[in-house]
N, C-alpha and C positions, 0 to 999 in steps of 0.2 A: 207643937208641930202636929200632934195627933188630930186636932180639930181644925187645923189651918186649911183654908180653901186656896187652891192653886189655879191661876189663870192659864188656860190652854187654848191655843188657836187650832181648832180641829178642821182641817181642810177649808179654811176661810171663815169658819164660825167661831166667835169668841164664846168660850164656855168656862165654867168653874167646876172643879172636882176636889174632893177631900185629899189631903196629902196621903200618899201611899196607895192611891187607887191603882189597881192593876190595869194595864192597857187592854187586857182581855175584856174588862167591864166596859170600857169605852168602845171597843170594837163591836161588842154585842149590841150596843145602842145604835151603832151606825150600820150594822150589817144589813138591815132591811132596805137601806138606800143603795146597796151594791148588788149588781147582777151576779157577781162571782164571790166566792168565799174569801174572807179576809184571813191572811196567813201571817203577815208581818206588819210592823209599824215603822214608819220613817220618822225619827225624832231629830229635829234640827239637822236634816240632811244626813242622818246616820241610821242605818238599818238596825233594828232591834227585834227580838222575839217578843211575843205578846205577854209573856209572864212578867216582863219588867214592870216596875211600879213608878208612879208619878212622884217626883221629889222636888221639882222646881218648874217655874213657868216655862213653856215651850210651845213650839209649833209642830204639829204632827200631821201626817197623812198615812193612809193605809195602802198596803200592797196586797193585791188579790191574786188568785190563781190565773186571772186573765192577764197579768203582767209577766214579762219574761222572768223577772227575779222570783216572783211568786210561783211560777210554774216549775222553776228549778228547785225551789224549796219543797214543793209537793213531790217532785220526783225523788229527791234525796230522802225524804221521809218514807216514801213508798219502798225504797231500797231497804231501809232499816226494817220495815214491816215484813218484807220478803225474807230477809235474813233471819229474823226472829222466828218466823213461821217454819222455815226450812230446817233450822237446827232443832226446833222442837219436834217436828214430824219425824226427822231422821233418828232422833234420840242422841243423848249425850255421847260425844266421842265418835259417832259414826260418820261425821263429815270431816274429812281430812283437810279439805280446802274448798272454799266457795268464793269465786272470784268474778268481779265485773271486768269486762274487756272493752267493748266499744258499742256504739249505737247500731241498731238494726231496725229498719222500718221506723216506727215512732217510739221504740223502746230500747232496752239495754240487753246485751248478750252476756250471759253468765255461764261459767263451767262449774261443775261440782264433782269432786272426787272423794272417795271414801267407801265405806261399807254400805252403799246404797245402790239401788237400781233406778236410774233416771228414766222413767217411763210415764205413760199417761196416768197411771194410777197414783204414782208418787206426786206428780204435778197437781193432780186433782186434790190430793190430801193437803198439799201446801196452800192451794187457793182457799180451800175450806177453812184452814187454820187462820189464814189472813183475814177472812171475813169474820171469823169468830172473835179474833183479837180486836179488829176494827169496831165491831158492834159493841164491845165493852168500853169504847172510847178511852182506852188507857192513855195516860199522859206520857209524853216523851220528856224525860227529866234530864237536866244538865247539871253536871258538877265539875268543878275545876280542881285539878290535882297537879302536883309537881311533875315536871318532865321525867325525872328519874323514876317516879312511881308509875308513870304511864308506860315506860319501857318494861318495867317488871310486870305490869298488868297484862300487856299484850304478849309477853313471853309466856305467861301463864295460860292465856287463851289460845296460844299457838297461832296468833296473827303476826307472823314473823316479819312481813313487809312493813307493818306499822311499827314494830319494834326497831327495825332498821331505820325507818324514816325519822323517828324521834331522837336517834343518836346524833343527828345533825341539826336538831332544832335549837335555835338561839333563845327564843322566849323561855322563861323558866316554868311557865304554866301551860297546861293542856286542858281543853274542854272535852269532857267525856259525856256522850249521850247514852241514856239507858231506856229500854222499853221492857218493863216487867222483868227486871234483873238481867236482861241481855244487854251487855255494854259494848260500845263501839266508838270509834272516832270518825267524825265527818267534817269535810272541808266545806263549811257553810252552815247557814241557819236551818232550823227544822220547824215544822208546824207544832202547835201546842199539844195536840193529842191525835192518835191514829184514827179516831172517829171521822176526821176530815178526809182520810184516804178511802174514797168510795169508788173511784173509777180506775180500773186496771184490768189486765187480762194476762194470762200466762200461756206460753206456747213452747212445745218441744221443737227444737230446731238445730240441725247440724251437730248433734251430739251434746247440745247444751240447752239452756233455758232462756227464753226471752220474756222480759217483763215489759209488756206493751202499755204505754201511758198516754194520757191526753196531751195536747199542745196548748199553748196559751191562747190560740185562736178559738178553740172549742174545749174549755177546761172540764166540761161535764160529759164529754163524749170520748170513748176509746176508739180511735180510728182503726179501720181494717188492717190486719197484719199483711203487709206487702213487702216482703224482703226483696232486696236487689242483689241477685245472685253474684253478678260479676264484682260488684263493690265488696260484698261479703268475702269473697275469695281473696281479694287483694288485702283486705284487713286481716284475714286469718293468716295469710302468708307473712305479713309484717309481724303479727303476733308470734308466729313460730320462729321468725328470725330473732326477735327479742329473747325468746326462751333459749334459743341456741347460744346466744351471747350471754345468757343468764342475767339479762337486764330487762325486767318487766315492770320495774317500779323506780320511782325517784331515789329511794334509798339505795337500790342496787347501783344506779348510775353514780350516786355520790361515793359509793364504795370504790368504783373504778377510778374516780377522780383522785381520791386520796391515796390510792395505791400507785399513782403515777403511770397508769396505763391508758389514760385518756387519748394520748397520741395515737396509739395503736387502734383504739376504738374509732377515731376519726378516719383513719386510713381504711379500716374495714367497711365502714358505712359508705364512704365515698366510692370504694371499689365495687360494692354491691350495686350502688346506683348506676355506675358506669356499665356494669355487666347487664343490668336490666335495660338500659338505653340501647346497648349494642344488640340485645335480643329483639327489641322493638324494631330497630333498623333492619334486622335480618327478615322480620316478618314483612316489612314493606318491600324489601328486595324480592321476596318470594312471590310478590304479586306484581308482575311486570306492567299491568295495565294502570297501576296507580300513578296519577299525576298530581294529586292534591292530598297532602298530609294535613289533616285538619285537627288542630289542638285546642281544646277548651278546658276550662277549669275555673273554680271560684277565685275570688280575690286573694292575692298573695300566695298562690300555690306554686309559684316559680315557673310560670309558663314561658317567660322570655328566655331564661337561662336554659331550660329544658329544650326549647326549640333550637337554640344554638348548638347544644351538645348533640342533639339528634342529627342535626345537619352535618356535623363533623363525622359522625358514624356513617351516615349515608354517603358522604364523599369518600370515606375510606373504602366503601364498597363499590366505587366507580360511578356514582351518580353526581349530578351537579345541582345541589339544593339551592333554592332561592327563598329566603324568608320574606313573608308578607304579613303585615299587621292589618287585620280586618278593620281596625279603628281608622285606618286611612280612608275608608269609605263612609265615614260619618257624613251625614248631611250637615249643612251649615248650622252653627249653634242657634242662630235666630229662628230657625225652622223647627227646632226640637220642641216636642210637646211637653207640657208640665204635668206633674202628677197631682194627686188630690191634696198635697201639701203646698202646692204652688211652686215646687222646685222642678228644674229640668230633669227629666227622666232619661239620663244618658245611657241607661242599661237596657232600654226597651229595644226590641228588634227593629222597630220602625225608625230608630236613630240611624240605622245603616241604610245607605242608598242601595237597596237590594237589586233593583233593576240594572244599575250600572255595574255592580259587582258581578252579576251573572253574565252580562254582556261582555265584560273584559275577560272573565275566566273562560267563557265558552270560546272566545276568539283565540285565547292562548292555547286552548286544547286543540283548536284547528290548525295550530302552527303559525298563526298570524302574529305580527309585531304590534305590541300594545304599549301605550304610554300609561303608566300607573300613577294614581294620585298620591299626594302626601297631605295629611291633615295637619294644619297649623293650629296647635292647641292654644297659642297666644292670641291669635286673631279670631279663632273659632270658625275658620273657613278652610275648604278644601283647595289645594293648589296643585299645579303641575310644574315639575322641576326637571323635566327631561329624563325621567326614570323609565326607560323603555325595557321591555322584556319580550323575548321570543323563545318558545320552548323547542329544544331539539330532542333527539332520541333519549339522551341521558339526563335531561333537565327535569326537575321535580319542584313543585311549589310547596313550601312549608308555611301553612296559614295558621295564624294564632288569633283567637278572639273568643269572647264568651259565648257566642252563638254558633260556634263551628259544628256542634253536634246536632243542631237543629236543621233538618233538611229544607225548611222554608228559606233559610239563608242561601243555600246552594241548589235551589230547586231544578235548575237547568242542567246540572252536571250529572252524568251517569253514575250510578252507584259503584260500578266496578272501577271507576277512576278515583274514588275517594277512599282514604284510610283515616278513620277517626280515632283520636286518642283523648281520653279523659285523664286529667292530672289534678291531684289534690294532695294537700298535706294531711294525711290521715295518721294522727298521732298514735303510735303503738305503745307509748309509755303511759302508765297510770301512776297516780300518787301512791296508792297502796292497794290492798286486796279489794276494797269496797269504795274507793274514790277514784273516778276516772278523770282523765284530762280531755275535755271536749276539743275536737279538732279546730273548732271555731276560735278557741282561745289562742291556740298556737298561731293561727293565721292573723288574728287581730294584733298580736304582739309583733309578728313579722312586719305587718303593714305599718304599725306605729313607728317602728325603728326605721324602715325604709323611707316613709313619708317625711319624717323629721330630717333625715339626711339629704334627700333629693329635692324636696319641695318646701322645706322650712315649715311644715305643718306641725302644730303642737299635738301632744297626746290627747288633749281635750277635744280638739277638732276631729281627730281620728275616731275617738269613742263616740262623739256626737253623730257622725255620719255612718257609723257601723250598722245601725239598724236598717238604714236605707240600702246599704250594700247587701246585707243579708236578705232583705226582702227581694231585691233584684235577682240574687242567686237562686232563691227558692222558686222564682217565676221563670227564669231564663236558662238556668244551668242544670239544677238537680233533676228536673223531670226528664232530661235527655241522657243521663249518665249511662244507663244500660244500653244505649244505642252505640256506644263506643266499641271499636274492634279490640281495643286493648286499654287497660288502665295502668297508670303509673302513680305510685305513692312517693311524693317528694319530701315527706317528713324525714328528718334525720334524728336518730335516737338521742343525740347529744345536743341538739340545737338550742333548746331552752336554757341550758347552762351557759351558752354563749350569749344569747339574746338578753339574758338577765342584766348583763353589764351595761347594755345600751338602753334597755327599756326602763330600768328603775329610776334613773335621773329624770326621765321624761314624765313618768307617773307622779313622782314627788312634786313636780311642778304644777300639779292641779290643786287649786285652792280648795279648802274644806267647804267653802260656801257654794262651789260650782255644782250644777246638777250631775256632772260626770264623776264627782268625787267618790260616791259609793262603789262604782265600777273600778275606779283607779285603786281604791283601797283593797278591793277583792283581788285584783291582779297583783298588787304588791305582796299581799299575803301568800298568794300562790307562788310567786317567784322566790319567796323567802325559803321555800322547801329545797331549792337547788343550791349546790355549791357551784361556783362560777368556773368557766373555762375561758381562757383568753383565745382570741381569734388568730393568733400568729401562725398556727400550724394548719389552718384550714386552707385547702388548695384554692388557687385563684379562679378555678372553673367550677367551684362548688355552687350549688343552688343557694346556699346560705349567703354567699358573697353578693347576691342580688339585693340583699337586705342590709347587711352590715357594711358593704363597700369593699373595694379592692378586687372586683371581678375583672377578668381578662376580656369579658364581653362588654359590649356597649349596652348596659342595662341601668 
């Protein structure tokens, strides 16, 4: 075996390498052909770290920091570098807790407690230490230990959320990463050495620390720090709510499930959302000139159920709400422009007949009687079915669509007549102290479950189109978030434990040979952290019912 040559197809090229060759060696050979740094290898449609060795014939391709998976690997490794540097600068035992919470700008928001002063001097020392460690190109090592040993290890390190997490772990082994004797657990792969972590910046912000990082679009550039104040406050409020419930991690949620208090948790979360919706309705009531409540948010944020529940609250307060889907103003499908991939760009603003929309809305505002269109998604054409509207003194339109925060959509409507709401599922739960749950993962799982139920769409199809959906959100929704009058977080702290039961069978249906398999495998590993909750006790007006079924609304 030692002198045996192994055939390898490297991104379409037939090559031979000695048995046991590290993929690092092959990556170094191919690096000059890549614009971005290679961080992982895909071996027969399975992601692997570069330290793995060649043992049999295979086909491989490389993942760089320009790929979304590579960017997440870079970010995860940068978090490890930050943690190592922070603990070293503070001194042993002086940090009681250092915790990742959610995204801010292009980075992550951390809080640090202990015998330290979080100021510019301390942050400067952390950055200098990160640069020092990175310059040494220290390797990120991985070892596998028994789950029971991992529980003891993290108890010793006082990483109690990790200890909690592994009490519910089914696999008997856990992968532990270490950087110069600093050990931690991470959900996902890491780069080979921290010499690859060259681009980052640190900022003090709102009592915490932000690690600002590049995106996959520009992996060698740290974008300017541009926090979105309204969004941050909504995220912080959700974070505090989780702390009040003593549920900030998956392990804590699992504790509630096994203690048979999940039913109360569901009621508390649903009551909180109803309270927030009632408060938003009151804000609308307090502005008597408002005639158009405009709701926008990314895919699977629960816009439809939210609009129904808000309408009920408005009606309780004496108004007569009328829901309108902006999608009914789509131009005919045959007239929709295609994107650079040759696919219909249904999420572009130009897909809406803006002139007709403004003509109708302005007429309604003047008190005229207007026949509104309905878009037939089967035929791809706009139709008129006798849906007439006329606004009286107490009538108000509740408009829902991805462009509702963009004033180009409603250019003719006076500002004082509009009330804008941004809704998104901003996950307040994290896996543990140092592993966050991206909101996009929660929304992807929501959409996967809903599309399978309502459209017969496979998980493979949902994953395949998710990149396009995300691209549309970044172009059409996220730039307008801060223009909202109010934001609403539709994420439920318990929801992933419910969605698990619906999503896992769908994900297991993706074959190992499919391009979507690596993402399916990642999501299955993620869902494995959760104990399941049945959907029986979820109220029929819950936003979660929009995805799992059983809603009292027509969603």
